[in-house]
C-alpha positions, 0 to 999 in steps of 0.5 A: 789384796783383800780390802779388810775395812777400817781396822781397830786401832786399839791396842791388843790388850783393850781389843781382847778386853773389848774396851775402848782404848785411848791409843796414847803413846807409847802405852794406853791409860787403860793398860796403865791403870791395871799396871799392865804393860801395853803391847803397843799398836798394830801398823794400820797400813798392813791391816788395811789390805790383807795379802792374799795375792797367791790365793787370788792368782790360783782362783784366776788360773782355775776360772781362766779369768781374762784380766783387762785394764777395766779391772783397775777400777775395782781391784783393791791394791796393796801398800807394799809392792812396786807397780808392774806397768808392762802389759803381757802378750795378748793385751793382758795385764799380769793380775799381780800388777793390779794387786801389788801397787804402793802406798801412793797409789792407795792414797790417791785412789782413797783421796779421789774416790772418797775424800774429795767427794762432796767438796769444792774439790769434787772435779778432781777425779775427772780432771786427774786423768787429763792432767796427770802427766802435769808434774806440779799438779800430780805431785800436789795430788800425791802429797795431799792424798798422802797426807789424808791418808796418813791422817785417817790411819794415824801413820806418822811414817806415811805423813813424812812421805807426804811432806817430802812429796809437798816439798817437791810439789812446792819447787815444781809449782814455783817453777810453773809460776815462773813460766808465763805460759804455765802460770795461767794454766788450769793445772797451775791454779789447781796446783796452788789449791791443792797446796792450801789443802795440804796445809790444812790436812797436815796441820798438827797443832792448834794455830793459825795456817799462815801458809793457807792464807798465802796460798789463798792470796797467791790463787787470787793473783792467778785469777787476774792474770788468767783474765776472762778466758778463764770463763770459757770452760766449766772448769774455769768457771768452778776454779774462779768460784772456788778461789773467789770463795776462799778469799771471802771466807778468809776476809770475813773470818779475819775481819778485813774487807775483801780485796778491791781487785777481787770485788773489781774481778768479780764485776768484770765477771758478771756477764759470764755468770748466771743471773740465777746463781745463788753463789754470785748473790750470796758473794755480794752479801759477803763482801758487804759483810766483810767490810762491816766486820772490819769496821766494827772490829776497829777499837777507835774511830768506829760509830756504833749508830753508823754500824748498826744501820749498816748491819741492819741493811745487810741483815735485811739482804740476808733475810731477803736471801733465805726467803727466796732461795730456790724450791730445792733449797727448802728444808723439811723439819723432822721429829728426832729422838735421843737415840739420834746422834747429834739431835737437837731437841725434838726436831731436826732440819733435812735438806735435799743435799749438803750443798743446800745446808751449806747455803742455809748455814752460811746465811744463818751464821752471817745473821748470827754474827750481824744480831750479835754485832748490833746487840753489842754496839747498842750496849757500847752506845748506851754505856758510852753516852747514857744521857744522850738519848731520849726515852723513846730513843732509848726504848727503841734501842733496848727493843732492837737489842732484844730482838737481836738476841732473839733472832741471834738465838734463833739462827744458832739454834737452826745451825744445830738442828741441821747436824743430825741429818748427817749422822745416820751414816758416817759423815765425809771429811768434806761434810764435817769441814763445811759444818765446823765454822757455823756450828762453832760460831753458834757455840762461841756466841754470847747470845746463846745459852749454856745448853746450846754451847754443850750441845755444840761441843758434844756435836763437834766431838761426835763429828771429829770422832767419825771424820777424824778431823783434828780441827773439830776437837780443837774447836770443842776444847777452846769452847770448853775452855771459853777461849777466843777462837783462833782463825784455824777453825774456819778450815780454810781449805779448804774442801768446802769453804761454805759460803758460795759452794 
């Protein structure tokens, strides 16, 4: 099998005319506009891998190539034939065995080598070898891998197979959860996290993925059952950080406090966590931030002055965190021009890696929310009791409100300036998903100008096209419609929950 690269998804007529095809079904708009019957679309899986098995075999015979098990790392596989797992005599694998793997193997290889790279799941390629025999885990990997490949190639048949595998994964995971021994295993916790990832990957319509929240809270319950022994291994540390990050993002976005048991578990885990770990420091800020958002969201009984005072304290913590990030997180400001995709104005920020960008944008986003919150609470206070404040107090409130508007715009612009660095090459789904929440928050803010909002919409469309993440298109659509964003846009995967990665 020869990997042919990512094939064009356009219909034959648009490819022949060399124009952009909108890929509508059953026929594209371009063909309809010229009263031409659209010939339809090619099977992407057939195009992705071209069958040249016999040619390769002949070359192998001529050159007397000895094929060993190491070939599995370099040979691209087929999507049609079944795998031949038997070894021939002399310790050799038949060459055709490597050239004829089924679509599930293609999906898993794509998922582990490309999709999870740079995400919270970046440990999977290594641990998959160790836990491959574990039925819940391997089935969850298979279901999620098939779903990612189906979305990448826009293949409904593959997505149908993914959903069938997901049903099996649910059954197997529930059986593991019913077993006291299996419940506390790393493989069981990873299975639950993969189920939540599947919910996001396979999401077909705009709306809230309620099953994602259920899986996330279920993973939190497993953390409590696993106790302090989970900190005995590096993987245990990583899974703890991933789950608590998911829960914090879920709480902050839904404007509810972080569950008390999670905060208590974080306190118990403190002796096992590095004092210099930036994730732990940000976690404490997020806990307070989520509680504050929950209080501010109450329509009755919340005192604007109290909320503003708390917001000022949290904003001070965020600014202090920004000022004391390690040298490795210091970004560079570089000049850009109009030819740079997603360039915001004449400059952009360049970080050492995407994780540094995630930390910066998580802090910028919290600061943006806090300044917008203070701006609105001051407005509420002044409108509800216009004669309550003396002139000096009134002027102080108005000055603070003006500062909040300025700082909020600066945070939004900082988020926008961080995008262009990832457009020099096609960004991975993990990187794009980590950009969606802060970028969308910048576009949704009442403090930003219409120019910023237009930039955000344009960037979301560009990132969505390059990564094929439908959530990017949905976010752009809702900003264009000036609608309040729903909680799906956090991309609660998730691959890369940004707050403490």
